[in-house]
LUMKOLZA-209122 format. One record per atom (N, C-alpha, C): residue number from 1; residue in three letters; atom name; x, y, z. Coordinates in Angstrom, 2 decimals, always signed. Each point is the difference from the previous one (the first is absolute). Example, Ala and Ser with C-alpha at 12.3 -4.5 7.8 and 13.67 -1.06 7.14 Angstrom:
residues 2
PT resi resn name       X       Y       Z
PT    1  Ala    N  +13.19   -5.69   +7.80
PT    1  Ala   CA   -0.89   +1.19   +0.00
PT    1  Ala    C   +0.90   +1.20   +0.00
PT    2  Ser    N   -0.35   +1.05   -0.72
PT    2  Ser   CA   +0.82   +1.19   +0.06
PT    2  Ser    C   -0.77   +1.09   +0.73
//
This chain:
residues 122
PT resi resn name       X       Y       Z
PT    1  Met    N +306.49  -28.30  +55.49
PT    1  Met   CA   -1.03   -0.89   -0.78
PT    1  Met    C   +0.99   -1.41   -0.35
PT    2  Thr    N   +1.14   +0.06   +0.30
PT    2  Thr   CA   +0.90   -1.15   -0.30
PT    2  Thr    C   -0.47   -1.20   +1.19
PT    3  Ile    N   -0.16   +0.61   +1.11
PT    3  Ile   CA   -0.23   -1.02   +1.10
PT    3  Ile    C   -1.24   -0.53   -0.27
PT    4  Ala    N   -1.08   +0.69   -0.31
PT    4  Ala   CA   -1.25   -0.12   -0.23
PT    4  Ala    C   -0.36   -1.02   -1.12
PT    5  Ile    N   +0.97   -0.06   -1.09
PT    5  Ile   CA   -0.15   -0.85   -0.97
PT    5  Ile    C   +0.62   -1.42   +0.36
PT    6  Leu    N   +1.25   +0.09   +0.68
PT    6  Leu   CA   +0.58   -1.37   +0.57
PT    6  Leu    C   -1.05   -0.61   +1.17
PT    7  Val    N   -0.58   +0.74   +0.68
PT    7  Val   CA   -1.11   -0.66   +1.25
PT    7  Val    C   -0.86   -0.46   -0.94
PT    8  Thr    N   -0.73   +0.50   -1.08
PT    8  Thr   CA   -1.03   -0.53   -0.66
PT    8  Thr    C   +0.43   -1.11   -0.66
PT    9  Ala    N   +1.06   -0.15   -0.74
PT    9  Ala   CA   +0.53   -1.13   -0.64
PT    9  Ala    C   +0.04   -1.09   +1.07
PT   10  Ala    N   +0.73   +0.18   +1.08
PT   10  Ala   CA   +0.00   -1.10   +1.24
PT   10  Ala    C   -1.38   -0.36   +0.45
PT   11  Leu    N   -0.91   +0.85   +0.25
PT   11  Leu   CA   -1.28   -0.45   +0.32
PT   11  Leu    C   -0.74   -0.99   -1.06
PT   12  Leu    N   +0.25   +0.47   -1.31
PT   12  Leu   CA   -0.75   -0.51   -1.27
PT   12  Leu    C   +0.63   -1.70   +0.07
PT   13  Leu    N   +1.50   -0.01   +0.27
PT   13  Leu   CA   +0.64   -1.33   +0.03
PT   13  Leu    C   -0.56   -0.76   +1.20
PT   14  Val    N   -0.07   +0.54   +1.15
PT   14  Val   CA   -0.26   -1.03   +1.21
PT   14  Val    C   -1.41   -0.30   +0.03
PT   15  Thr    N   -0.95   +1.01   -0.50
PT   15  Thr   CA   -1.42   -0.31   +0.08
PT   15  Thr    C   -0.27   -1.26   -1.23
PT   16  Lys    N   +0.74   +0.48   -1.16
PT   16  Lys   CA   -0.08   -1.24   -1.01
PT   16  Lys    C   +0.55   -1.39   +0.18
PT   17  Phe    N   +0.99   +0.08   +1.07
PT   17  Phe   CA   +0.45   -1.27   +0.63
PT   17  Phe    C   -0.94   -0.72   +1.01
PT   18  Leu    N   -0.65   +1.02   +0.79
PT   18  Leu   CA   -0.86   -0.63   +1.05
PT   18  Leu    C   -1.30   -0.50   -0.86
PT   19  Asp    N   -0.36   +0.87   -0.95
PT   19  Asp   CA   -0.98   -0.66   -0.82
PT   19  Asp    C   +0.24   -1.54   -0.60
PT   20  Cys    N   +1.09   +0.02   -0.54
PT   20  Cys   CA   +0.50   -1.38   -0.87
PT   20  Cys    C   -0.10   -1.12   +1.18
PT   21  Trp    N   +0.74   +0.57   +1.14
PT   21  Trp   CA   +0.33   -1.04   +0.95
PT   21  Trp    C   -1.44   -0.59   +0.84
PT   22  Thr    N   -0.84   +0.79   +0.22
PT   22  Thr   CA   -1.30   -0.38   +0.54
PT   22  Thr    C   -0.73   -0.59   -1.06
PT   23  Thr    N   +0.08   +0.43   -1.37
PT   23  Thr   CA   -0.70   -1.00   -0.91
PT   23  Thr    C   +0.56   -1.36   -0.18
PT   24  Gly    N   +1.18   -0.10   +0.12
PT   24  Gly   CA   +0.50   -1.19   -0.17
PT   24  Gly    C   -0.29   -1.22   +1.13
PT   25  Arg    N   -0.12   +0.75   +1.30
PT   25  Arg   CA   -0.25   -0.66   +1.21
PT   25  Arg    C   -1.53   -0.50   -0.10
PT   26  Gly    N   -0.77   +0.94   -0.60
PT   26  Gly   CA   -1.35   -0.14   +0.07
PT   26  Gly    C   -0.27   -1.26   -1.11
PT   27  Leu    N   +0.58   +0.41   -1.04
PT   27  Leu   CA   +0.00   -1.36   -1.13
PT   27  Leu    C   +0.09   -1.24   +0.58
PT   28  Arg    N   +1.23   -0.10   +0.95
PT   28  Arg   CA   +0.34   -1.42   +0.54
PT   28  Arg    C   -0.89   -0.29   +1.10
PT   29  Gly    N   -0.85   +0.97   +0.59
PT   29  Gly   CA   -0.84   -0.38   +0.90
PT   29  Gly    C   -1.35   -0.29   -0.47
PT   30  Gly    N   -0.34   +0.09   -1.30
PT   30  Gly   CA   -1.26   -0.43   -0.58
PT   30  Gly    C   -0.67   +1.25   -0.65
PT   31  Leu    N   +0.47   +1.02   +0.08
PT   31  Leu   CA   -0.56   +1.24   -0.64
PT   31  Leu    C   -0.01   -0.04   -1.50
PT   32  His    N   -0.79   +0.85   -0.64
PT   32  His   CA   +0.17   +0.15   -1.42
PT   32  His    C   +0.56   +1.22   -0.38
PT   33  Glu    N   +0.77   +0.39   -1.11
PT   33  Glu   CA   +0.24   +1.20   -0.57
PT   33  Glu    C   -1.32   +0.89   -0.50
PT   34  Ala    N   -0.26   +1.13   +0.70
PT   34  Ala   CA   -1.06   +0.65   -0.42
PT   34  Ala    C   +0.23   +1.03   -1.23
PT   35  Asn    N   +1.20   +0.47   -0.08
PT   35  Asn   CA   +0.40   +0.82   -1.08
PT   35  Asn    C   -0.20   -0.89   -1.46
PT   36  Pro    N   -0.95   +0.73   -1.07
PT   36  Pro   CA   -0.29   -0.65   -0.89
PT   36  Pro    C   +0.98   -0.12   -1.19
PT   37  Ile    N   +1.16   +1.12   +0.14
PT   37  Ile   CA   +0.96   -0.07   -0.69
PT   37  Ile    C   +1.16   -0.88   +0.35
PT   38  Cys    N   +0.29   -0.40   +1.43
PT   38  Cys   CA   +1.05   -0.81   +0.17
PT   38  Cys    C   -0.45   -1.54   +0.01
PT   39  Arg    N   -1.46   -0.10   +0.13
PT   39  Arg   CA   -0.50   -1.52   +0.27
PT   39  Arg    C   +0.55   -0.64   -1.51
PT   40  Pro    N   -0.13   +0.17   -1.05
PT   40  Pro   CA   +0.57   -0.78   -1.08
PT   40  Pro    C   +1.54   -0.06   +0.31
PT   41  Leu    N   +0.76   +0.96   +0.53
PT   41  Leu   CA   +1.41   -0.28   -0.12
PT   41  Leu    C   +0.19   -1.15   +1.06
PT   42  Met    N   -0.63   +0.13   +1.11
PT   42  Met   CA   +0.11   -1.14   +1.14
PT   42  Met    C   -0.35   -1.23   -0.73
PT   43  Val    N   -1.29   -0.27   -0.60
PT   43  Val   CA   -0.12   -1.30   -0.66
PT   43  Val    C   +1.01   -0.44   -1.21
PT   44  His    N   +0.39   +0.97   -0.60
PT   44  His   CA   +0.97   -0.38   -1.09
PT   44  His    C   +1.43   -0.25   +0.52
PT   45  Phe    N   +0.57   +0.90   +1.00
PT   45  Phe   CA   +1.40   -0.31   +0.32
PT   45  Phe    C   +0.00   -0.53   +1.20
PT   46  Gly    N   -1.00   +0.08   +0.95
PT   46  Gly   CA   +0.23   -0.68   +1.37
PT   46  Gly    C   +0.04   +1.27   +1.08
PT   47  Pro    N   -0.67   +0.07   +0.99
PT   47  Pro   CA   -0.09   +1.11   +0.99
PT   47  Pro    C   +1.43   +0.26   +0.25
PT   48  Arg    N   +0.93   -0.72   +0.13
PT   48  Arg   CA   +1.36   +0.53   +0.87
PT   48  Arg    C   +0.75   +0.97   -1.32
PT   49  Thr    N   -0.06   -0.75   -1.19
PT   49  Thr   CA   +0.55   +0.79   -1.23
PT   49  Thr    C   -0.62   +1.19   -0.16
PT   50  Ala    N   -1.34   -0.01   -0.02
PT   50  Ala   CA   -0.84   +1.11   -0.39
PT   50  Ala    C   +0.14   +1.19   +1.11
PT   51  Thr    N   -0.10   -0.54   +1.24
PT   51  Thr   CA   +0.24   +0.98   +0.98
PT   51  Thr    C   +1.75   +0.70   +0.01
PT   52  Arg    N   +0.79   -0.59   -0.33
PT   52  Arg   CA   +1.33   +0.32   -0.12
PT   52  Arg    C   +0.15   +0.99   -1.22
PT   53  Gly    N   -0.69   -0.26   -0.97
PT   53  Gly   CA   +0.11   +0.70   -1.29
PT   53  Gly    C   -0.65   +1.29   +0.13
PT   54  Val    N   -0.99   +0.00   +0.57
PT   54  Val   CA   -1.03   +1.22   +0.60
PT   54  Val    C   +0.97   +0.87   +0.77
PT   55  Phe    N   +0.64   -0.55   +0.95
PT   55  Phe   CA   +0.94   +0.84   +0.65
PT   55  Phe    C   +1.01   +0.52   -0.62
PT   56  Gly    N   +0.49   -0.79   -0.92
PT   56  Gly   CA   +1.22   +0.37   -0.69
PT   56  Gly    C   -0.22   +1.21   -1.06
PT   57  Leu    N   -1.27   -0.25   -0.60
PT   57  Leu   CA   -0.33   +1.28   -0.78
PT   57  Leu    C   -0.37   +1.25   +0.72
PT   58  Ala    N   -0.66   -0.14   +1.27
PT   58  Ala   CA   -0.03   +1.01   +0.75
PT   58  Ala    C   +1.27   +0.96   +0.43
PT   59  Val    N   +1.16   -1.23   +0.14
PT   59  Val   CA   +1.15   +0.94   +0.49
PT   59  Val    C   +0.67   +0.79   -1.33
PT   60  Leu    N   -0.02   -0.54   -1.11
PT   60  Leu   CA   +0.08   +0.39   -1.25
PT   60  Leu    C   -0.50   +1.47   -0.20
PT   61  Ile    N   -1.33   -0.11   +0.00
PT   61  Ile   CA   -0.71   +1.27   +0.04
PT   61  Ile    C   +0.21   +0.98   +0.90
PT   62  Val    N   +0.04   -0.18   +1.20
PT   62  Val   CA   +0.57   +0.91   +0.97
PT   62  Val    C   +1.30   +0.54   -0.20
PT   63  Ala    N   +0.89   -1.01   -0.25
PT   63  Ala   CA   +1.32   +0.69   -0.37
PT   63  Ala    C   +0.01   +0.99   -1.10
PT   64  Val    N   -0.52   -0.33   -1.23
PT   64  Val   CA   +0.00   +0.86   -1.10
PT   64  Val    C   -0.72   +1.33   +0.40
PT   65  Thr    N   -1.08   +0.04   +0.35
PT   65  Thr   CA   -0.88   +1.01   +0.18
PT   65  Thr    C   +0.75   +1.05   +1.41
PT   66  Ala    N   +0.54   -0.75   +1.05
PT   66  Ala   CA   +0.64   +0.68   +0.86
PT   66  Ala    C   +1.19   +0.73   -0.62
PT   67  Ala    N   +0.75   -0.66   -0.82
PT   67  Ala   CA   +1.25   +0.65   -0.75
PT   67  Ala    C   -0.50   +0.98   -0.69
PT   68  Gly    N   -1.09   -0.18   -0.74
PT   68  Gly   CA   -0.59   +1.17   -0.87
PT   68  Gly    C   -0.32   +1.41   +0.82
PT   69  Ala    N   -0.58   -0.41   +1.16
PT   69  Ala   CA   -0.13   +1.02   +0.97
PT   69  Ala    C   +0.94   +0.73   +0.50
PT   70  Leu    N   +0.96   -0.83   +0.44
PT   70  Leu   CA   +1.34   +0.55   +0.72
PT   70  Leu    C   +0.96   +0.90   -1.07
PT   71  Gly    N   -0.33   -0.48   -1.43
PT   71  Gly   CA   +0.97   +0.47   -1.02
PT   71  Gly    C   -0.76   +1.11   -0.75
PT   72  Thr    N   -1.28   +0.38   +0.35
PT   72  Thr   CA   -0.45   +1.01   -0.84
PT   72  Thr    C   -0.09   +1.39   +1.07
PT   73  Asp    N   -0.04   +1.18   -0.68
PT   73  Asp   CA   +0.14   +1.44   +0.66
PT   73  Asp    C   -1.66   +0.44   -0.12
PT   74  Glu    N   -0.68   -1.02   -0.36
PT   74  Glu   CA   -1.72   +0.36   -0.16
PT   74  Glu    C   -0.53   -0.14   +1.29
PT   75  Pro    N   -0.65   +0.94   +0.70
PT   75  Pro   CA   -0.49   -0.06   +1.23
PT   75  Pro    C   -1.31   -0.89   -0.10
PT   76  Trp    N   -0.79   +0.11   -1.07
PT   76  Trp   CA   -1.23   -0.74   -0.13
PT   76  Trp    C   +0.40   -1.52   +0.07
PT   77  Tyr    N   +0.95   -0.22   -0.85
PT   77  Tyr   CA   +0.34   -1.57   +0.11
PT   77  Tyr    C   +0.30   -0.45   +1.32
PT   78  Arg    N   +0.75   +0.53   +0.74
PT   78  Arg   CA   +0.45   -0.35   +1.37
PT   78  Arg    C   -1.11   -0.19   +0.85
PT   79  Ala    N   -0.86   +1.18   -0.01
PT   79  Ala   CA   -1.08   +0.01   +0.72
PT   79  Ala    C   -1.22   -1.00   -0.32
PT   80  Ala    N   +0.11   -0.21   -1.31
PT   80  Ala   CA   -1.12   -1.29   -0.51
PT   80  Ala    C   +0.70   -1.22   +0.54
PT   81  Phe    N   +1.12   -0.28   -0.10
PT   81  Phe   CA   +0.67   -1.30   +0.34
PT   81  Phe    C   -0.48   -0.13   +1.57
PT   82  Val    N   +0.42   +0.98   +0.84
PT   82  Val   CA   -0.34   +0.01   +1.38
PT   82  Val    C   -1.63   -0.33   +0.52
PT   83  Ala    N   -0.72   +0.63   -0.88
PT   83  Ala   CA   -1.37   -0.11   +0.44
PT   83  Ala    C   -0.69   -1.23   -0.69
PT   84  Leu    N   +0.30   -0.39   -0.92
PT   84  Leu   CA   -0.33   -1.26   -0.90
PT   84  Leu    C   +0.52   -1.27   +1.17
PT   85  Gly    N   +1.27   +0.14   +0.04
PT   85  Gly   CA   +0.75   -1.04   +0.76
PT   85  Gly    C   -0.68   +0.05   +1.46
PT   86  Leu    N   -0.32   +0.86   +0.50
PT   86  Leu   CA   -0.38   -0.20   +1.44
PT   86  Leu    C   -1.63   -0.54   -0.35
PT   87  Ala    N   -0.65   +0.40   -0.82
PT   87  Ala   CA   -1.63   -0.61   -0.10
PT   87  Ala    C   +0.34   -1.39   -0.35
PT   88  Ile    N   +0.94   -0.35   -0.87
PT   88  Ile   CA   +0.01   -1.45   -0.40
PT   88  Ile    C   +0.40   -0.74   +1.35
PT   89  Ala    N   +1.12   +0.32   +0.72
PT   89  Ala   CA   +0.44   -0.55   +1.19
PT   89  Ala    C   -0.97   -0.30   +1.08
PT   90  Leu    N   -0.90   +1.14   +0.09
PT   90  Leu   CA   -1.14   -0.12   +0.87
PT   90  Leu    C   -0.92   -1.27   -0.21
PT   91  Val    N   -0.36   +0.11   -1.47
PT   91  Val   CA   -0.83   -1.38   -0.68
PT   91  Val    C   +0.68   -1.23   +0.31
PT   92  Gln    N   +1.24   -0.06   -0.14
PT   92  Gln   CA   +0.71   -1.25   +0.08
PT   92  Gln    C   -0.04   -0.41   +1.48
PT   93  Ala    N   +0.46   +1.17   +0.87
PT   93  Ala   CA   -0.12   -0.35   +1.59
PT   93  Ala    C   -1.41   -0.63   +0.34
PT   94  Gly    N   -1.06   +0.31   -0.65
PT   94  Gly   CA   -1.24   -0.35   +0.42
PT   94  Gly    C   -0.47   -1.17   -0.53
PT   95  Val    N   +0.79   -0.47   -1.13
PT   95  Val   CA   -0.13   -1.49   -0.71
PT   95  Val    C   +0.79   -0.93   +0.96
PT   96  Ala    N   +1.20   +0.36   +0.43
PT   96  Ala   CA   +0.68   -0.72   +0.78
PT   96  Ala    C   -0.81   -0.32   +1.51
PT   97  Phe    N   -0.40   +1.26   +0.51
PT   97  Phe   CA   -0.84   -0.32   +1.22
PT   97  Phe    C   -1.16   -0.86   +0.06
PT   98  Leu    N   -0.78   +0.07   -1.17
PT   98  Leu   CA   -1.15   -0.90   -0.35
PT   98  Leu    C   +0.43   -1.40   +0.01
PT   99  Asn    N   +1.02   -0.22   -0.85
PT   99  Asn   CA   +0.44   -1.31   -0.06
PT   99  Asn    C   +0.53   -0.53   +1.33
PT  100  His    N   +0.79   +0.84   +0.87
PT  100  His   CA   +0.10   -0.43   +1.21
PT  100  His    C   -1.11   -0.21   +0.85
PT  101  Arg    N   -1.11   +0.80   +0.05
PT  101  Arg   CA   -1.06   -0.22   +0.61
PT  101  Arg    C   -0.89   -1.47   -0.50
PT  102  Arg    N   +0.13   -0.34   -1.01
PT  102  Arg   CA   -0.74   -1.12   -0.80
PT  102  Arg    C   +0.74   -1.22   +0.69
PT  103  Leu    N   +1.65   +0.10   -0.13
PT  103  Leu   CA   +0.57   -1.07   +0.62
PT  103  Leu    C   -0.26   -0.33   +1.47
PT  104  Ala    N   -0.15   +1.22   +0.97
PT  104  Ala   CA   -0.35   -0.16   +1.22
PT  104  Ala    C   -1.21   -0.70   +0.47
PT  105  Arg    N   -1.00   +0.23   -1.18
PT  105  Arg   CA   -1.19   -0.85   +0.30
PT  105  Arg    C   +0.06   -1.50   -0.35
PT  106  Leu    N   +0.99   -0.37   -0.68
PT  106  Leu   CA   +0.11   -1.26   -0.37
PT  106  Leu    C   +1.02   -0.86   +0.91
PT  107  Ala    N   +0.57   +0.82   +0.71
PT  107  Ala   CA   +0.65   -0.95   +1.10
PT  107  Ala    C   -0.82   -0.38   +1.22
PT  108  Pro    N   +0.52   -1.16   +0.49
PT  108  Pro   CA   -0.94   -0.45   +1.10
PT  108  Pro    C   +0.11   +0.58   +1.09
PT  109  Asp    N   -1.17   -0.22   +0.63
PT  109  Asp   CA   -0.15   +0.82   +1.38
PT  109  Asp    C   +0.89   -0.87   +1.21
PT  110  Pro    N   +1.02   +0.80   +0.79
PT  110  Pro   CA   +0.80   -0.76   +0.63
PT  110  Pro    C   -0.69   -0.98   +1.12
PT  111  Glu    N   -1.27   +0.53   +0.49
PT  111  Glu   CA   -0.80   -0.88   +0.98
PT  111  Glu    C   -0.47   -1.02   -0.78
PT  112  His    N   -0.27   -0.38   -1.29
PT  112  His   CA   -0.44   -1.03   -0.36
PT  112  His    C   +1.02   -0.79   -0.89
PT  113  Arg    N   +1.31   +0.37   +0.17
PT  113  Arg   CA   +1.21   -0.91   -0.45
PT  113  Arg    C   -0.26   -1.53   +0.51
PT  114  Ala    N   +0.53   -0.93   -0.62
PT  114  Ala   CA   +0.22   -1.35   +0.43
PT  114  Ala    C   +1.31   +0.05   +0.78
PT  115  Pro    N   -0.19   -0.67   +1.02
PT  115  Pro   CA   +1.23   -0.08   +0.70
PT  115  Pro    C   +1.28   -0.55   -0.44
PT  116  Gly    N   +0.95   +0.62   +0.12
PT  116  Gly   CA   +1.36   -0.56   -0.74
PT  116  Gly    C   +0.77   -0.90   +0.81
PT  117  Arg    N   +1.06   -0.34   -0.56
PT  117  Arg   CA   +0.79   -1.16   +0.68
PT  117  Arg    C   +0.22   +0.38   +1.36
PT  118  Gly    N   -0.03   -0.90   +0.92
PT  118  Gly   CA   +0.33   +0.02   +1.40
PT  118  Gly    C   -1.13   +0.86   +0.76
PT  119  His    N   -1.17   +0.27   -0.62
PT  119  His   CA   -0.77   +0.76   +0.52
PT  119  His    C   -1.49   -0.94   +0.27
PT  120  Gln    N   +0.01   -1.01   +0.83
PT  120  Gln   CA   -1.01   -1.00   +0.04
PT  120  Gln    C   -1.13   +0.37   +1.00
PT  121  Pro    N   -1.15   -0.05   -0.83
PT  121  Pro   CA   -1.13   +0.36   +1.01
PT  121  Pro    C   +0.01   -0.73   +1.38
PT  122  Arg    N   -0.28   +0.56   +1.07
PT  122  Arg   CA   -0.20   -0.72   +1.12
PT  122  Arg    C   -1.29   -0.64   +0.34
//
């Protein structure tokens, strides 16, 4: 069960990082924050600071709860950490994937890009 807890903690951190990273890219690309809890933080602190703060809070929460799961002999707590952690990681991965898809739609089509330097039409 120790390996399951460590893998779950790693998945939580990786998927939260991807969520924050794609959110930051989306905000720089012209998208808006959809999360009603994070939106006021983005306005008040700025997108970069708010995104880093959310990730820092996630690291703290994962560290404390994973340490609790590793330090207890209660099998229900360990199982609950793994089950809930995997469910949360799945949601975070879904958010990161959707952010990525939205960003891909914003990218210009390579066939319609303006020619760059040294590429003169003939």
